[in-house]
C-alpha positions in Angstrom: 1.1 -10.8 23.5 1.9 -14.4 22.4 3.8 -15.1 19.2 0.6 -16.7 17.8 -1.4 -13.6 18.4 1.3 -11.4 16.9 1.6 -13.6 13.9 -2.1 -13.5 13.4 -2.1 -9.7 13.7 0.8 -9.3 11.3 -0.9 -11.6 8.8 -4.2 -9.6 8.8 -2.3 -6.3 8.6 -0.4 -7.6 5.6 -3.6 -8.7 3.9 -5.4 -5.4 4.6 -2.4 -3.4 3.4 -2.0 -5.4 0.2 -5.8 -5.0 -0.5 -5.4 -1.3 0.1 -2.5 -0.8 -2.3 -4.3 -3.0 -4.9 -7.4 -0.9 -4.6 -5.2 2.2 -5.0 -3.7 0.8 -8.1 -7.0 -0.1 -9.7 -8.5 3.3 -8.9 -5.5 5.0 -10.6 -5.8 2.7 -13.6 -9.6 2.8 -14.1 -10.7 6.1 -12.6 -7.6 8.1 -13.7 -9.6 11.1 -14.9 -11.5 11.5 -11.7 -8.4 11.2 -9.6 -6.7 13.9 -11.7 -9.7 16.2 -11.5 -9.8 15.9 -7.7 -6.1 16.7 -7.4 -6.2 19.6 -9.9 -8.8 21.4 -7.8 -6.2 21.7 -5.0 -2.8 21.7 -6.7 -1.2 22.9 -9.9 0.4 19.7 -11.1 1.0 17.9 -14.5 -0.3 14.5 -15.3 3.2 13.1 -15.4 4.1 14.5 -12.0 0.9 13.1 -10.5 1.7 9.7 -12.1 5.2 9.7 -10.5 3.8 10.7 -7.1 1.2 7.9 -7.1 3.7 5.3 -8.4 6.3 6.3 -5.8 3.6 6.3 -3.1 2.4 2.8 -4.0 6.0 1.5 -4.2 6.8 3.0 -0.8 3.6 1.7 0.8 4.3 -1.8 -0.6 7.9 -1.7 0.6 6.7 -0.7 4.1 4.1 -3.5 4.1 6.9 -6.0 3.3 9.3 -4.6 5.9 6.8 -4.1 8.7 4.2 -6.9 8.1 5.2 -9.6 5.7 8.8 -10.3 6.7 8.1 -10.3 10.5 5.1 -12.6 9.8 7.3 -15.0 7.9 10.0 -14.9 10.6 7.4 -15.7 13.3 5.8 -18.4 11.0 9.0 -20.3 10.2 11.5 -19.6 13.0 9.5 -19.2 16.2 
């Protein structure tokens, strides 16, 4: 795989992942009641705990996107 192909792949992965985490954020913000009802059917969990779980999940997902997609893309873009 050439560096150009890898850079393109990482760029598209970064875009897809950032769209996904943004969609997740907007669903939690605007369809909060639906999300809580769906989770309460399976788990006994408070609203605050579910908020913390989703917030931590979004933060971890975004950090992984930076570490595995955006930073390697930038390195290939500017240093190779």
